[in-house]
C-alpha positions as CSV (number, residue, x, y, z in Angstrom):
1,M,6.5,87.6,45.8
2,T,8.9,87.0,42.9
3,P,12.4,88.0,44.0
4,A,13.6,84.4,44.3
5,P,13.1,83.4,40.6
6,A,14.7,86.8,39.6
7,R,17.7,86.1,41.9
8,S,18.1,82.6,40.6
9,G,17.9,83.8,37.0
10,A,20.7,86.4,37.7
11,I,22.9,83.6,39.3
12,A,22.3,81.4,36.3
13,T,23.2,84.2,33.9
14,Y,26.4,84.9,35.9
15,L,27.4,81.2,36.0
16,Q,26.9,80.9,32.2
17,N,28.6,84.2,31.2
18,S,31.6,83.8,33.5
19,A,32.4,80.4,32.0
20,A,32.1,81.5,28.4
21,P,35.5,81.9,26.5
22,V,35.2,85.6,25.5
23,Q,33.9,86.7,28.9
24,A,36.7,84.6,30.5
25,A,39.2,86.7,28.5
26,A,37.6,89.9,29.9
27,L,37.8,88.5,33.4
28,T,41.4,87.3,33.2
29,L,43.1,90.2,31.3
30,P,43.5,92.1,34.6
31,L,45.7,89.2,35.8
32,L,47.9,89.5,32.8
33,V,48.3,93.3,33.2
34,L,49.0,93.1,36.9
35,Y,51.6,90.4,36.4
36,G,53.2,92.0,33.3
37,L,53.6,95.3,35.0
38,G,54.6,93.7,38.3
39,V,57.6,91.9,37.0
40,L,59.1,95.3,36.1
41,L,59.1,96.1,39.8
42,V,59.9,92.6,41.1
43,P,61.8,90.8,38.3
44,E,62.2,87.7,40.5
45,A,58.4,87.3,40.4
46,R,58.6,86.1,36.7
47,N,56.7,82.9,36.2
48,G,58.6,79.9,34.9
49,V,56.1,79.3,32.1
50,D,55.6,82.9,31.2
51,L,56.1,83.1,27.4
52,V,54.4,86.5,27.0
53,S,56.7,89.0,28.8
54,V,59.8,87.0,27.7
55,G,58.7,86.9,24.1
56,L,57.7,90.6,24.3
57,R,61.1,91.6,25.6
58,W,62.7,89.6,22.7
59,C,60.5,91.4,20.1
60,L,61.2,94.8,21.6
61,A,65.0,94.3,22.0
62,Y,65.7,96.3,18.8
63,L,64.2,99.5,20.5
64,G,67.2,99.7,22.8
65,P,66.8,102.3,25.6
66,S,63.1,102.7,24.6
67,Q,62.4,99.0,25.3
68,A,60.7,99.8,28.6
69,L,58.4,102.3,26.8
70,G,57.4,99.7,24.3
71,Y,56.8,97.2,27.1
72,L,54.5,99.6,28.9
73,G,52.8,100.6,25.7
74,F,51.9,96.9,25.1
75,Y,50.3,96.5,28.5
76,G,48.6,99.9,28.1
77,L,47.1,98.5,24.9
78,L,46.0,95.4,26.8
79,I,44.2,97.6,29.3
80,A,42.4,99.4,26.4
81,V,41.5,96.0,24.8
82,N,40.2,94.8,28.2
83,L,38.0,97.9,28.6
84,G,36.8,97.7,25.0
85,L,35.9,94.0,25.4
86,V,34.0,94.7,28.7
87,W,32.2,97.6,27.0
88,H,31.3,95.4,23.9
89,L,30.0,92.5,26.0
90,S,28.1,94.8,28.3
91,R,26.3,96.3,25.3
92,K,25.2,92.8,24.2
93,N,24.1,92.0,27.8
94,K,26.7,89.2,28.0
95,F,28.8,90.8,30.7
96,N,28.4,93.0,33.8
97,I,31.4,94.7,35.5
98,R,29.8,93.6,38.8
99,Y,30.7,90.0,37.8
100,F,34.2,90.6,39.3
101,W,32.8,90.6,42.9
102,P,30.9,87.3,42.8
103,L,33.8,85.8,40.8
104,L,36.4,86.8,43.5
105,A,34.1,85.5,46.2
106,E,33.5,82.2,44.4
107,C,37.2,81.7,43.6
108,A,38.2,82.6,47.2
109,L,35.9,79.9,48.4
110,Y,37.4,77.4,45.9
111,A,40.9,78.4,46.9
112,V,40.2,77.5,50.5
113,V,38.6,74.2,49.6
114,T,41.4,73.4,47.2
115,G,44.1,74.0,49.8
116,S,42.2,72.1,52.5
117,I,41.5,69.0,50.4
118,S,44.9,69.0,48.8
119,S,46.6,69.3,52.2
120,R,44.5,66.4,53.7
121,V,45.0,64.1,50.7
122,T,48.7,64.9,50.6
123,S,49.1,64.2,54.3
124,R,47.5,60.8,54.1
125,L,49.4,59.8,51.0
126,V,52.7,60.9,52.4
127,N,52.1,59.2,55.7
128,L,51.3,56.0,53.8
129,L,54.6,56.3,52.0
130,H,56.4,57.3,55.2
131,A,57.9,60.3,53.5
132,G,58.3,63.9,54.6
133,G,59.7,67.2,53.5
134,A,57.1,69.9,53.4
135,A,57.4,72.7,50.9
136,I,58.4,76.1,52.3
137,P,56.4,78.9,50.8
138,P,58.6,81.5,49.1
139,K,58.9,85.0,50.6
140,F,58.1,87.8,48.2
141,G,56.3,90.3,50.4
142,V,52.8,91.6,49.7
143,F,53.3,93.2,46.4
144,G,55.7,90.6,45.1
145,G,53.2,87.9,46.2
146,M,50.5,89.6,44.2
147,F,52.6,89.6,41.1
148,V,53.8,86.0,41.5
149,S,50.2,84.9,42.2
150,A,48.8,86.7,39.2
151,G,51.4,85.2,36.9
152,A,50.9,81.6,38.3
153,G,47.2,81.8,38.1
154,L,47.2,83.1,34.5
155,H,50.2,81.4,32.8
156,E,50.1,78.0,34.5
157,E,46.3,77.7,34.0
158,F,46.8,78.8,30.4
159,L,49.5,76.2,29.7
160,F,48.4,73.2,31.8
161,R,44.6,73.6,31.7
162,L,43.6,75.6,28.7
163,I,46.2,74.1,26.4
164,G,47.0,70.9,28.3
165,I,43.4,69.9,28.7
166,G,41.2,72.1,26.6
167,L,43.1,72.2,23.3
168,I,44.6,68.7,23.5
169,G,41.2,67.4,24.6
170,W,39.5,69.0,21.7
171,L,42.1,67.6,19.2
172,W,42.2,64.2,20.8
173,L,38.6,63.6,21.9
174,G,36.7,65.9,19.5
175,P,34.1,68.6,20.0
176,E,32.5,66.6,22.9
177,W,35.8,66.4,24.8
178,R,34.2,67.5,28.1
179,R,32.1,64.4,28.2
180,P,33.2,62.1,31.1
181,S,35.5,59.3,29.8
182,L,38.6,57.4,30.8
183,R,40.6,59.4,28.3
184,L,39.5,62.7,29.8
185,V,40.5,61.3,33.3
186,A,43.9,60.3,31.8
187,L,44.3,63.8,30.3
188,V,43.5,65.5,33.7
189,A,45.9,63.2,35.5
190,G,48.7,63.7,32.9
191,S,48.3,67.5,33.0
192,S,48.3,67.5,36.8
193,L,51.5,65.5,37.0
194,L,53.2,67.7,34.5
195,F,52.0,70.8,36.3
196,S,53.5,69.5,39.5
197,A,56.7,68.3,37.9
198,A,57.3,71.6,36.2
199,H,57.8,73.3,39.6
200,H,60.7,71.1,40.4
201,I,62.7,72.2,37.4
202,V,63.8,75.2,39.5
203,E,63.4,73.9,43.0
204,P,64.6,70.8,44.8
205,F,62.3,67.7,44.6
206,S,60.0,67.1,47.6
207,L,57.5,64.3,47.5
208,T,55.1,66.2,49.8
209,A,55.2,69.2,47.5
210,F,54.9,67.0,44.4
211,V,51.9,65.2,45.7
212,F,50.3,68.4,46.9
213,R,50.6,70.2,43.6
214,T,49.4,67.1,41.7
215,V,46.2,67.0,43.8
216,A,45.8,70.8,43.5
217,G,46.3,70.6,39.8
218,A,43.6,68.0,39.5
219,M,41.2,70.3,41.4
220,F,42.1,73.3,39.2
221,A,41.4,71.0,36.2
222,I,38.0,70.1,37.6
223,L,37.2,73.8,38.1
224,F,38.3,74.4,34.5
225,L,36.1,71.7,33.2
226,F,33.0,72.8,35.1
227,R,33.5,76.6,35.5
228,G,35.8,77.6,32.8
229,F,39.2,79.2,32.5
230,A,38.6,82.5,34.4
231,V,37.5,80.7,37.5
232,A,40.4,78.3,37.4
233,A,42.9,81.1,36.9
234,W,41.5,83.3,39.6
235,T,41.2,80.4,42.1
236,H,44.9,79.5,41.4
237,A,46.0,83.1,41.8
238,L,44.0,83.7,45.1
239,Y,45.3,80.4,46.5
240,D,48.9,81.3,45.8
241,L,48.4,84.8,47.2
242,W,47.0,83.2,50.4
243,V,50.0,80.9,50.7
244,I,52.7,83.4,49.7
245,V,51.5,86.4,51.7
246,L,49.9,84.8,54.8
247,V,51.5,81.4,55.2
248,G,54.9,82.6,53.9
249,A,55.0,85.7,56.0
């Protein structure tokens, strides 16, 4: 019997390909499209670190009444790019459309683990500091929650993990920036603190929320380091969706 080695080989291929940069782009473009089109329906779902739709609207301002068509055309182009990228990678046996299902299952598991560990660590730290003030999940409804979650997963992971850890790590630590070191730990800690602090630019400060997001940010950073950008982005999006739609209902 040989199914076990074949299955293990398929899993290894999935883990390798889903973490690669180009494949990660193919896996995360749907988040960008869902969010970009979603903010047209629910403008309040716009993410605080979203530079794409804001910059796009600024670039299309000269179109006047046709601005919406230009906006839709841009995201239609992204859909075409996404489909083309999937097709190109599939031809080279570096991607399979079925990767989305194990990716969603994997990220859903990580989302639950991230929420559970972050809640437990936060509870203990806040109790030690004798502080309180739990964060109240925002209410957006199901569709609004989907758009908010997609934007958070994509834009926040892009800024705080891909740029804040990946790019800065490569510039500061060199090509072997992923190698464990005190400087990498400092980079993860710094990006996690900034990730948490950024949320309080638009909402009142709460020590509980700040600690929770710092811990969650560190866990997203660990996922980014070991499983790549796509897994970190989808885990973040699915966690936010769980909190906003179910907890915030």
